[in-house]
C-alpha positions in Angstrom: -9.7 -59.7 -17.3 -6.6 -61.3 -16.5 -3.6 -60.2 -14.3 -1.3 -60.5 -17.3 -2.6 -57.2 -18.8 -1.7 -55.1 -15.8 1.9 -53.9 -16.2 4.2 -53.4 -13.4 4.8 -49.7 -12.3 8.0 -48.2 -13.5 10.5 -47.2 -10.9 11.1 -43.5 -10.3 14.7 -42.4 -10.7 16.7 -40.8 -8.0 17.4 -37.8 -10.3 13.7 -37.1 -10.7 13.1 -37.2 -6.9 16.1 -34.9 -6.3 14.9 -32.5 -9.0 11.4 -32.3 -7.5 12.8 -31.7 -4.0 15.3 -29.1 -5.3 12.5 -27.2 -7.0 10.5 -27.3 -3.8 13.4 -26.1 -1.8 14.1 -23.3 -4.2 10.5 -22.2 -4.0 10.6 -22.1 -0.2 13.9 -20.1 -0.3 12.4 -17.5 -2.7 9.2 -17.3 -0.6 11.2 -16.8 2.6 13.4 -14.0 1.2 10.6 -12.4 -0.8 8.1 -12.2 2.0 9.5 -12.9 5.4 12.5 -10.6 5.2 10.5 -7.6 4.0 7.5 -8.1 6.2 7.4 -5.4 8.9 5.3 -5.9 12.0 2.2 -3.8 12.5 2.7 -0.5 14.2 0.3 -1.3 17.0 2.2 -4.5 18.0 5.5 -2.7 18.6 6.5 -0.4 21.4 6.1 3.2 20.3 9.8 4.0 21.1 11.0 1.2 18.8 9.1 2.4 15.8 10.7 4.5 13.0 9.8 8.1 13.1 7.4 7.9 10.1 5.3 5.2 11.8 5.3 6.5 15.4 2.0 8.2 14.9 0.3 4.8 14.4 1.4 3.5 17.8 -1.6 4.4 19.9 -5.2 5.4 19.3 -4.5 8.8 20.9 -1.6 9.5 18.5 -3.7 8.5 15.5 -6.6 10.8 16.7 -4.2 13.7 17.2 -2.7 13.4 13.8 -6.1 13.0 12.1 -7.4 16.1 14.0 -4.4 18.1 12.9 -4.8 17.0 9.3 -8.5 17.8 9.2 -7.9 21.3 10.7 -5.2 22.0 8.0 -7.6 20.8 5.3 -10.4 23.0 6.6 -8.1 26.1 6.7 -7.0 25.4 3.1 -10.6 24.8 1.9 -11.7 28.3 2.9 -8.5 30.4 2.2 -7.2 32.3 -0.8 -3.5 32.0 -1.5 -0.7 31.5 -4.0 0.3 28.0 -4.8 2.8 29.1 -7.5 3.0 32.8 -8.0 5.4 32.6 -11.0 3.0 30.3 -12.9 -0.1 32.2 -11.8 -1.6 29.3 -9.9 -3.8 30.4 -7.0 -5.8 28.6 -4.3 -9.4 29.4 -4.0 -12.1 28.4 -1.6 -14.1 25.5 -3.1 -17.4 27.3 -3.2 -15.8 30.3 -5.1 -14.1 28.0 -7.5 -17.4 26.3 -8.3 -19.0 29.6 -8.9 -16.3 30.7 -11.3 -16.6 27.4 -13.2 -20.4 27.8 -13.6 -19.9 31.4 -14.8 -17.3 30.4 -17.3 -19.4 27.5 -18.5 -22.6 29.6 -18.9 -20.7 32.3 -20.8 -19.6 29.8 -23.4 -23.3 28.9 -24.3 
């Protein structure tokens, strides 16, 4: 093989380099405004008094435990209580055990 067969590399135009750098800059700009501006810090890394009201319960372990305990107590009350959800539409709330009994009775009556 001789050196005469190897061709010299073509020069890259300034316009091509500028276009590539412009596209990269545009990508960085979109990534910055799309992610960094909307990214909120984790609730545990911010002082509780600086958190918005809807995230304040996440501030400490004790506040999380209190909210969870209250939620579980409310769910337990609703799981064993009768009540109206929408009286005009005739929608009631039944204890789960009673609702399952009614479904079994209805299903066995169809057979």
